[in-house]
C-alpha positions as protocol buffer text, in pm:
chain_id: "A"
residue {
  index: 1
  type: UNK
  ca { x: -4063 y: 5281 z: 1084 }
}
residue {
  index: 2
  type: UNK
  ca { x: -3898 y: 5365 z: 750 }
}
residue {
  index: 3
  type: UNK
  ca { x: -3620 y: 5132 z: 641 }
}
residue {
  index: 4
  type: UNK
  ca { x: -3282 y: 5303 z: 604 }
}
residue {
  index: 5
  type: UNK
  ca { x: -3080 y: 5200 z: 301 }
}
residue {
  index: 6
  type: UNK
  ca { x: -2733 y: 5057 z: 372 }
}
residue {
  index: 7
  type: UNK
  ca { x: -2437 y: 5292 z: 340 }
}
residue {
  index: 8
  type: UNK
  ca { x: -2196 y: 5220 z: 56 }
}
residue {
  index: 9
  type: UNK
  ca { x: -1819 y: 5185 z: 97 }
}
residue {
  index: 10
  type: UNK
  ca { x: -1589 y: 5176 z: -206 }
}
residue {
  index: 11
  type: UNK
  ca { x: -1241 y: 5029 z: -151 }
}
residue {
  index: 12
  type: UNK
  ca { x: -964 y: 5037 z: -410 }
}
residue {
  index: 13
  type: UNK
  ca { x: -672 y: 4802 z: -355 }
}
residue {
  index: 14
  type: UNK
  ca { x: -918 y: 4575 z: -176 }
}
residue {
  index: 15
  type: UNK
  ca { x: -711 y: 4262 z: -247 }
}
residue {
  index: 16
  type: UNK
  ca { x: -411 y: 4383 z: -45 }
}
residue {
  index: 17
  type: UNK
  ca { x: -345 y: 4340 z: 324 }
}
residue {
  index: 18
  type: UNK
  ca { x: -466 y: 4686 z: 425 }
}
residue {
  index: 19
  type: UNK
  ca { x: -762 y: 4695 z: 188 }
}
residue {
  index: 20
  type: UNK
  ca { x: -879 y: 4357 z: 310 }
}
residue {
  index: 21
  type: UNK
  ca { x: -837 y: 4458 z: 675 }
}
residue {
  index: 22
  type: UNK
  ca { x: -1044 y: 4773 z: 622 }
}
residue {
  index: 23
  type: UNK
  ca { x: -1317 y: 4569 z: 453 }
}
residue {
  index: 24
  type: UNK
  ca { x: -1332 y: 4340 z: 757 }
}
residue {
  index: 25
  type: UNK
  ca { x: -1320 y: 4633 z: 1001 }
}
residue {
  index: 26
  type: UNK
  ca { x: -1603 y: 4820 z: 826 }
}
residue {
  index: 27
  type: UNK
  ca { x: -1824 y: 4519 z: 757 }
}
residue {
  index: 28
  type: UNK
  ca { x: -2176 y: 4544 z: 902 }
}
residue {
  index: 29
  type: UNK
  ca { x: -2534 y: 4455 z: 807 }
}
residue {
  index: 30
  type: UNK
  ca { x: -2588 y: 4825 z: 728 }
}
residue {
  index: 31
  type: UNK
  ca { x: -2301 y: 4844 z: 479 }
}
residue {
  index: 32
  type: UNK
  ca { x: -2270 y: 4769 z: 109 }
}
residue {
  index: 33
  type: UNK
  ca { x: -1916 y: 4725 z: -25 }
}
residue {
  index: 34
  type: UNK
  ca { x: -1772 y: 4764 z: -371 }
}
residue {
  index: 35
  type: UNK
  ca { x: -1428 y: 4601 z: -371 }
}
residue {
  index: 36
  type: UNK
  ca { x: -1188 y: 4699 z: -651 }
}
residue {
  index: 37
  type: UNK
  ca { x: -851 y: 4554 z: -749 }
}
residue {
  index: 38
  type: UNK
  ca { x: -659 y: 4401 z: -1040 }
}
residue {
  index: 39
  type: UNK
  ca { x: -581 y: 4077 z: -854 }
}
residue {
  index: 40
  type: UNK
  ca { x: -904 y: 3884 z: -900 }
}
residue {
  index: 41
  type: UNK
  ca { x: -823 y: 3574 z: -687 }
}
residue {
  index: 42
  type: UNK
  ca { x: -721 y: 3788 z: -387 }
}
residue {
  index: 43
  type: UNK
  ca { x: -1017 y: 4018 z: -449 }
}
residue {
  index: 44
  type: UNK
  ca { x: -1249 y: 3720 z: -423 }
}
residue {
  index: 45
  type: UNK
  ca { x: -1069 y: 3620 z: -103 }
}
residue {
  index: 46
  type: UNK
  ca { x: -1149 y: 3958 z: 51 }
}
residue {
  index: 47
  type: UNK
  ca { x: -1509 y: 3926 z: -64 }
}
residue {
  index: 48
  type: UNK
  ca { x: -1540 y: 3589 z: 107 }
}
residue {
  index: 49
  type: UNK
  ca { x: -1428 y: 3741 z: 438 }
}
residue {
  index: 50
  type: UNK
  ca { x: -1709 y: 3999 z: 444 }
}
residue {
  index: 51
  type: UNK
  ca { x: -1985 y: 3848 z: 231 }
}
residue {
  index: 52
  type: UNK
  ca { x: -2190 y: 3718 z: 523 }
}
residue {
  index: 53
  type: UNK
  ca { x: -2130 y: 4030 z: 732 }
}
residue {
  index: 54
  type: UNK
  ca { x: -2259 y: 4296 z: 491 }
}
residue {
  index: 55
  type: UNK
  ca { x: -2586 y: 4391 z: 326 }
}
residue {
  index: 56
  type: UNK
  ca { x: -2424 y: 4334 z: -14 }
}
residue {
  index: 57
  type: UNK
  ca { x: -2074 y: 4294 z: -158 }
}
residue {
  index: 58
  type: UNK
  ca { x: -1968 y: 4348 z: -519 }
}
residue {
  index: 59
  type: UNK
  ca { x: -1626 y: 4310 z: -678 }
}
residue {
  index: 60
  type: UNK
  ca { x: -1476 y: 4469 z: -985 }
}
residue {
  index: 61
  type: UNK
  ca { x: -1142 y: 4391 z: -1149 }
}
residue {
  index: 62
  type: UNK
  ca { x: -990 y: 4703 z: -1300 }
}
residue {
  index: 63
  type: UNK
  ca { x: -681 y: 4921 z: -1332 }
}
residue {
  index: 64
  type: UNK
  ca { x: -739 y: 5225 z: -1112 }
}
residue {
  index: 65
  type: UNK
  ca { x: -478 y: 5425 z: -1307 }
}
residue {
  index: 66
  type: UNK
  ca { x: -691 y: 5399 z: -1623 }
}
residue {
  index: 67
  type: UNK
  ca { x: -936 y: 5685 z: -1679 }
}
residue {
  index: 68
  type: UNK
  ca { x: -1168 y: 5445 z: -1860 }
}
residue {
  index: 69
  type: UNK
  ca { x: -1162 y: 5191 z: -1579 }
}
residue {
  index: 70
  type: UNK
  ca { x: -1214 y: 5462 z: -1318 }
}
residue {
  index: 71
  type: UNK
  ca { x: -1520 y: 5589 z: -1502 }
}
residue {
  index: 72
  type: UNK
  ca { x: -1640 y: 5229 z: -1523 }
}
residue {
  index: 73
  type: UNK
  ca { x: -1610 y: 5163 z: -1150 }
}
residue {
  index: 74
  type: UNK
  ca { x: -1779 y: 5496 z: -1078 }
}
residue {
  index: 75
  type: UNK
  ca { x: -2074 y: 5386 z: -1294 }
}
residue {
  index: 76
  type: UNK
  ca { x: -2087 y: 5055 z: -1107 }
}
residue {
  index: 77
  type: UNK
  ca { x: -2069 y: 5241 z: -775 }
}
residue {
  index: 78
  type: UNK
  ca { x: -2354 y: 5469 z: -880 }
}
residue {
  index: 79
  type: UNK
  ca { x: -2578 y: 5178 z: -973 }
}
residue {
  index: 80
  type: UNK
  ca { x: -2473 y: 4964 z: -678 }
}
residue {
  index: 81
  type: UNK
  ca { x: -2526 y: 5241 z: -422 }
}
residue {
  index: 82
  type: UNK
  ca { x: -2839 y: 5394 z: -566 }
}
residue {
  index: 83
  type: UNK
  ca { x: -2642 y: 5709 z: -643 }
}
residue {
  index: 84
  type: UNK
  ca { x: -2488 y: 5787 z: -305 }
}
residue {
  index: 85
  type: UNK
  ca { x: -2149 y: 5667 z: -175 }
}
residue {
  index: 86
  type: UNK
  ca { x: -2089 y: 5723 z: 197 }
}
residue {
  index: 87
  type: UNK
  ca { x: -1722 y: 5624 z: 217 }
}
residue {
  index: 88
  type: UNK
  ca { x: -1427 y: 5594 z: -23 }
}
residue {
  index: 89
  type: UNK
  ca { x: -1110 y: 5421 z: 89 }
}
residue {
  index: 90
  type: UNK
  ca { x: -877 y: 5537 z: -186 }
}
residue {
  index: 91
  type: UNK
  ca { x: -607 y: 5285 z: -113 }
}
residue {
  index: 92
  type: UNK
  ca { x: -453 y: 5111 z: -416 }
}
residue {
  index: 93
  type: UNK
  ca { x: -80 y: 5161 z: -456 }
}
residue {
  index: 94
  type: UNK
  ca { x: 250 y: 5005 z: -560 }
}
residue {
  index: 95
  type: UNK
  ca { x: 601 y: 5035 z: -418 }
}
residue {
  index: 96
  type: UNK
  ca { x: 799 y: 5045 z: -743 }
}
residue {
  index: 97
  type: UNK
  ca { x: 1168 y: 4965 z: -775 }
}
residue {
  index: 98
  type: UNK
  ca { x: 1443 y: 5000 z: -517 }
}
residue {
  index: 99
  type: UNK
  ca { x: 1735 y: 5187 z: -673 }
}
residue {
  index: 100
  type: UNK
  ca { x: 1926 y: 5514 z: -646 }
}
residue {
  index: 101
  type: UNK
  ca { x: 1739 y: 5803 z: -806 }
}
residue {
  index: 102
  type: UNK
  ca { x: 1997 y: 5841 z: -1084 }
}
residue {
  index: 103
  type: UNK
  ca { x: 1957 y: 5473 z: -1176 }
}
residue {
  index: 104
  type: UNK
  ca { x: 1579 y: 5466 z: -1144 }
}
residue {
  index: 105
  type: UNK
  ca { x: 1388 y: 5348 z: -1451 }
}
residue {
  index: 106
  type: UNK
  ca { x: 1178 y: 5622 z: -1612 }
}
residue {
  index: 107
  type: UNK
  ca { x: 919 y: 5361 z: -1708 }
}
residue {
  index: 108
  type: UNK
  ca { x: 887 y: 5240 z: -1349 }
}
residue {
  index: 109
  type: UNK
  ca { x: 874 y: 5595 z: -1218 }
}
residue {
  index: 110
  type: UNK
  ca { x: 586 y: 5670 z: -1453 }
}
residue {
  index: 111
  type: UNK
  ca { x: 404 y: 5352 z: -1352 }
}
residue {
  index: 112
  type: UNK
  ca { x: 433 y: 5428 z: -979 }
}
residue {
  index: 113
  type: UNK
  ca { x: 307 y: 5781 z: -1033 }
}
residue {
  index: 114
  type: UNK
  ca { x: 23 y: 5651 z: -1253 }
}
residue {
  index: 115
  type: UNK
  ca { x: -105 y: 5411 z: -987 }
}
residue {
  index: 116
  type: UNK
  ca { x: -28 y: 5606 z: -670 }
}
residue {
  index: 117
  type: UNK
  ca { x: -112 y: 5959 z: -787 }
}
residue {
  index: 118
  type: UNK
  ca { x: -320 y: 5941 z: -1106 }
}
residue {
  index: 119
  type: UNK
  ca { x: -521 y: 5652 z: -958 }
}
residue {
  index: 120
  type: UNK
  ca { x: -583 y: 5850 z: -639 }
}
residue {
  index: 121
  type: UNK
  ca { x: -687 y: 6154 z: -843 }
}
residue {
  index: 122
  type: UNK
  ca { x: -924 y: 5948 z: -1057 }
}
residue {
  index: 123
  type: UNK
  ca { x: -1088 y: 5798 z: -749 }
}
residue {
  index: 124
  type: UNK
  ca { x: -1153 y: 6144 z: -609 }
}
residue {
  index: 125
  type: UNK
  ca { x: -1266 y: 6278 z: -946 }
}
residue {
  index: 126
  type: UNK
  ca { x: -1516 y: 6005 z: -1021 }
}
residue {
  index: 127
  type: UNK
  ca { x: -1646 y: 5900 z: -680 }
}
residue {
  index: 128
  type: UNK
  ca { x: -1648 y: 6252 z: -532 }
}
residue {
  index: 129
  type: UNK
  ca { x: -1964 y: 6356 z: -721 }
}
residue {
  index: 130
  type: UNK
  ca { x: -2150 y: 6062 z: -562 }
}
residue {
  index: 131
  type: UNK
  ca { x: -2073 y: 6184 z: -211 }
}
residue {
  index: 132
  type: UNK
  ca { x: -2278 y: 6426 z: -4 }
}
residue {
  index: 133
  type: UNK
  ca { x: -2281 y: 6582 z: 342 }
}
residue {
  index: 134
  type: UNK
  ca { x: -2160 y: 6335 z: 603 }
}
residue {
  index: 135
  type: UNK
  ca { x: -1950 y: 6136 z: 356 }
}
residue {
  index: 136
  type: UNK
  ca { x: -1580 y: 6071 z: 408 }
}
residue {
  index: 137
  type: UNK
  ca { x: -1275 y: 5985 z: 199 }
}
residue {
  index: 138
  type: UNK
  ca { x: -960 y: 5829 z: 337 }
}
residue {
  index: 139
  type: UNK
  ca { x: -656 y: 5824 z: 109 }
}
residue {
  index: 140
  type: UNK
  ca { x: -364 y: 5593 z: 178 }
}
residue {
  index: 141
  type: UNK
  ca { x: -37 y: 5784 z: 193 }
}
residue {
  index: 142
  type: UNK
  ca { x: 262 y: 5666 z: 399 }
}
residue {
  index: 143
  type: UNK
  ca { x: 531 y: 5784 z: 636 }
}
residue {
  index: 144
  type: UNK
  ca { x: 705 y: 5815 z: 299 }
}
residue {
  index: 145
  type: UNK
  ca { x: 460 y: 6098 z: 231 }
}
residue {
  index: 146
  type: UNK
  ca { x: 602 y: 6288 z: 529 }
}
residue {
  index: 147
  type: UNK
  ca { x: 967 y: 6183 z: 546 }
}
residue {
  index: 148
  type: UNK
  ca { x: 1213 y: 6065 z: 283 }
}
residue {
  index: 149
  type: UNK
  ca { x: 1348 y: 5721 z: 209 }
}
residue {
  index: 150
  type: UNK
  ca { x: 1659 y: 5657 z: 2 }
}
residue {
  index: 151
  type: UNK
  ca { x: 1629 y: 5437 z: -306 }
}
residue {
  index: 152
  type: UNK
  ca { x: 1251 y: 5476 z: -328 }
}
residue {
  index: 153
  type: UNK
  ca { x: 1224 y: 5808 z: -510 }
}
residue {
  index: 154
  type: UNK
  ca { x: 906 y: 5732 z: -703 }
}
residue {
  index: 155
  type: UNK
  ca { x: 722 y: 5591 z: -404 }
}
residue {
  index: 156
  type: UNK
  ca { x: 820 y: 5881 z: -178 }
}
residue {
  index: 157
  type: UNK
  ca { x: 730 y: 6140 z: -442 }
}
residue {
  index: 158
  type: UNK
  ca { x: 396 y: 5973 z: -508 }
}
residue {
  index: 159
  type: UNK
  ca { x: 302 y: 5954 z: -141 }
}
residue {
  index: 160
  type: UNK
  ca { x: 390 y: 6321 z: -90 }
}
residue {
  index: 161
  type: UNK
  ca { x: 158 y: 6393 z: -383 }
}
residue {
  index: 162
  type: UNK
  ca { x: -120 y: 6197 z: -210 }
}
residue {
  index: 163
  type: UNK
  ca { x: -92 y: 6437 z: 82 }
}
residue {
  index: 164
  type: UNK
  ca { x: -132 y: 6730 z: -157 }
}
residue {
  index: 165
  type: UNK
  ca { x: -439 y: 6578 z: -321 }
}
residue {
  index: 166
  type: UNK
  ca { x: -588 y: 6512 z: 22 }
}
residue {
  index: 167
  type: UNK
  ca { x: -550 y: 6875 z: 128 }
}
residue {
  index: 168
  type: UNK
  ca { x: -676 y: 7015 z: -203 }
}
residue {
  index: 169
  type: UNK
  ca { x: -986 y: 6793 z: -206 }
}
residue {
  index: 170
  type: UNK
  ca { x: -1056 y: 6868 z: 161 }
}
residue {
  index: 171
  type: UNK
  ca { x: -1064 y: 7241 z: 91 }
}
residue {
  index: 172
  type: UNK
  ca { x: -1275 y: 7205 z: -224 }
}
residue {
  index: 173
  type: UNK
  ca { x: -1535 y: 6982 z: -58 }
}
residue {
  index: 174
  type: UNK
  ca { x: -1552 y: 7131 z: 292 }
}
residue {
  index: 175
  type: UNK
  ca { x: -1860 y: 7338 z: 212 }
}
residue {
  index: 176
  type: UNK
  ca { x: -2032 y: 7022 z: 88 }
}
residue {
  index: 177
  type: UNK
  ca { x: -1967 y: 6850 z: 419 }
}
residue {
  index: 178
  type: UNK
  ca { x: -1749 y: 6583 z: 257 }
}
residue {
  index: 179
  type: UNK
  ca { x: -1436 y: 6515 z: 460 }
}
residue {
  index: 180
  type: UNK
  ca { x: -1105 y: 6405 z: 305 }
}
residue {
  index: 181
  type: UNK
  ca { x: -819 y: 6273 z: 517 }
}
residue {
  index: 182
  type: UNK
  ca { x: -521 y: 6041 z: 483 }
}
residue {
  index: 183
  type: UNK
  ca { x: -354 y: 5762 z: 674 }
}
residue {
  index: 184
  type: UNK
  ca { x: 24 y: 5741 z: 674 }
}
residue {
  index: 185
  type: UNK
  ca { x: 130 y: 5390 z: 773 }
}
residue {
  index: 186
  type: UNK
  ca { x: 488 y: 5317 z: 867 }
}
residue {
  index: 187
  type: UNK
  ca { x: 616 y: 4965 z: 809 }
}
residue {
  index: 188
  type: UNK
  ca { x: 314 y: 4733 z: 806 }
}
residue {
  index: 189
  type: UNK
  ca { x: 363 y: 4359 z: 835 }
}
residue {
  index: 190
  type: UNK
  ca { x: 244 y: 4201 z: 512 }
}
residue {
  index: 191
  type: UNK
  ca { x: 316 y: 4132 z: 147 }
}
residue {
  index: 192
  type: UNK
  ca { x: 413 y: 4484 z: 35 }
}
residue {
  index: 193
  type: UNK
  ca { x: 644 y: 4538 z: 330 }
}
residue {
  index: 194
  type: UNK
  ca { x: 810 y: 4202 z: 270 }
}
residue {
  index: 195
  type: UNK
  ca { x: 883 y: 4321 z: -85 }
}
residue {
  index: 196
  type: UNK
  ca { x: 1017 y: 4655 z: 38 }
}
residue {
  index: 197
  type: UNK
  ca { x: 1241 y: 4496 z: 300 }
}
residue {
  index: 198
  type: UNK
  ca { x: 1378 y: 4254 z: 40 }
}
residue {
  index: 199
  type: UNK
  ca { x: 1429 y: 4531 z: -217 }
}
residue {
  index: 200
  type: UNK
  ca { x: 1616 y: 4752 z: 31 }
}
residue {
  index: 201
  type: UNK
  ca { x: 1804 y: 4455 z: 185 }
}
residue {
  index: 202
  type: UNK
  ca { x: 1664 y: 4530 z: 531 }
}
residue {
  index: 203
  type: UNK
  ca { x: 1612 y: 4287 z: 816 }
}
residue {
  index: 204
  type: UNK
  ca { x: 1247 y: 4308 z: 936 }
}
residue {
  index: 205
  type: UNK
  ca { x: 1359 y: 4236 z: 1292 }
}
residue {
  index: 206
  type: UNK
  ca { x: 1599 y: 4530 z: 1283 }
}
residue {
  index: 207
  type: UNK
  ca { x: 1329 y: 4757 z: 1145 }
}
residue {
  index: 208
  type: UNK
  ca { x: 1084 y: 4645 z: 1413 }
}
residue {
  index: 209
  type: UNK
  ca { x: 1347 y: 4720 z: 1679 }
}
residue {
  index: 210
  type: UNK
  ca { x: 1375 y: 5077 z: 1542 }
}
residue {
  index: 211
  type: UNK
  ca { x: 1005 y: 5141 z: 1607 }
}
residue {
  index: 212
  type: UNK
  ca { x: 969 y: 5300 z: 1953 }
}
residue {
  index: 213
  type: UNK
  ca { x: 671 y: 5077 z: 2033 }
}
residue {
  index: 214
  type: UNK
  ca { x: 882 y: 4773 z: 1944 }
}
residue {
  index: 215
  type: UNK
  ca { x: 685 y: 4620 z: 1656 }
}
residue {
  index: 216
  type: UNK
  ca { x: 568 y: 4677 z: 1302 }
}
residue {
  index: 217
  type: UNK
  ca { x: 211 y: 4790 z: 1251 }
}
residue {
  index: 218
  type: UNK
  ca { x: -47 y: 4534 z: 1148 }
}
residue {
  index: 219
  type: UNK
  ca { x: -309 y: 4583 z: 876 }
}
residue {
  index: 220
  type: UNK
  ca { x: -568 y: 4587 z: 1155 }
}
residue {
  index: 221
  type: UNK
  ca { x: -387 y: 4883 z: 1317 }
}
residue {
  index: 222
  type: UNK
  ca { x: -426 y: 5077 z: 994 }
}
residue {
  index: 223
  type: UNK
  ca { x: -788 y: 4967 z: 957 }
}
residue {
  index: 224
  type: UNK
  ca { x: -873 y: 5103 z: 1302 }
}
residue {
  index: 225
  type: UNK
  ca { x: -742 y: 5448 z: 1204 }
}
residue {
  index: 226
  type: UNK
  ca { x: -926 y: 5438 z: 871 }
}
residue {
  index: 227
  type: UNK
  ca { x: -1249 y: 5348 z: 1049 }
}
residue {
  index: 228
  type: UNK
  ca { x: -1202 y: 5635 z: 1296 }
}
residue {
  index: 229
  type: UNK
  ca { x: -1160 y: 5887 z: 1013 }
}
residue {
  index: 230
  type: UNK
  ca { x: -1479 y: 5756 z: 853 }
}
residue {
  index: 231
  type: UNK
  ca { x: -1686 y: 5773 z: 1171 }
}
residue {
  index: 232
  type: UNK
  ca { x: -1918 y: 6058 z: 1266 }
}
residue {
  index: 233
  type: UNK
  ca { x: -1701 y: 6121 z: 1575 }
}
residue {
  index: 234
  type: UNK
  ca { x: -1436 y: 6256 z: 1336 }
}
residue {
  index: 235
  type: UNK
  ca { x: -1687 y: 6501 z: 1187 }
}
residue {
  index: 236
  type: UNK
  ca { x: -1459 y: 6805 z: 1221 }
}
residue {
  index: 237
  type: UNK
  ca { x: -1144 y: 6639 z: 1087 }
}
residue {
  index: 238
  type: UNK
  ca { x: -1060 y: 6711 z: 727 }
}
residue {
  index: 239
  type: UNK
  ca { x: -743 y: 6782 z: 531 }
}
residue {
  index: 240
  type: UNK
  ca { x: -528 y: 6605 z: 786 }
}
residue {
  index: 241
  type: UNK
  ca { x: -363 y: 6268 z: 838 }
}
residue {
  index: 242
  type: UNK
  ca { x: -296 y: 6000 z: 1096 }
}
residue {
  index: 243
  type: UNK
  ca { x: 50 y: 5848 z: 1113 }
}
residue {
  index: 244
  type: UNK
  ca { x: 47 y: 5480 z: 1212 }
}
residue {
  index: 245
  type: UNK
  ca { x: 414 y: 5428 z: 1290 }
}
residue {
  index: 246
  type: UNK
  ca { x: 445 y: 5335 z: 1655 }
}
residue {
  index: 247
  type: UNK
  ca { x: 621 y: 5664 z: 1729 }
}
residue {
  index: 248
  type: UNK
  ca { x: 870 y: 5631 z: 1444 }
}
residue {
  index: 249
  type: UNK
  ca { x: 840 y: 5996 z: 1339 }
}
residue {
  index: 250
  type: UNK
  ca { x: 836 y: 6131 z: 1695 }
}
residue {
  index: 251
  type: UNK
  ca { x: 1214 y: 6128 z: 1715 }
}
């Protein structure tokens, strides 16, 4: 019988809690992974979790908001995959500052938009041409891409923009059979949420109590939804999103 080549998964923001959880969730002997992040020690930590579970794992340290770096990781992905990427988890993002809009630093606003929007755009632009029928993209948005949040103007604006990019790419690539969807996590226990809670002076226990299901999401919860959107069983889902908020937006 002919040997089938492993499918390739590209993950940006692979050093973070969610990126790492998706790598673990998607790991299999039939999968190659290209893991991308700026934080090299944490990137290597993610690699160590999946190295023995996958056909091959490569890492690349780069700034996903840089057009040059995005072109570079696309070249690596092309060589690594043999020219065909099955899945892109377009995930890297930053929270930015926590301040009233009128006090918000222009420099920080630009940086958040560069990472969360320009970086997302560059991932679609450069990895998209390597994808063919049956491939899937999952972009990381947020409940902040659906509802507002005071004192996080740049983050909220950027995550709304991610939803727009998701819908635009889904329409452009539908006839190619390439699906593009988003996940919209609510509060997720982990490093970024700890920073957000501290920046907004919120008590994590109070926030958890506000979630109808009584707890914050875990990175594994998000990973399960990402995996579903990448599976063949989601073949007719494109241009949409899954909210992982324990019912938070149902009220």
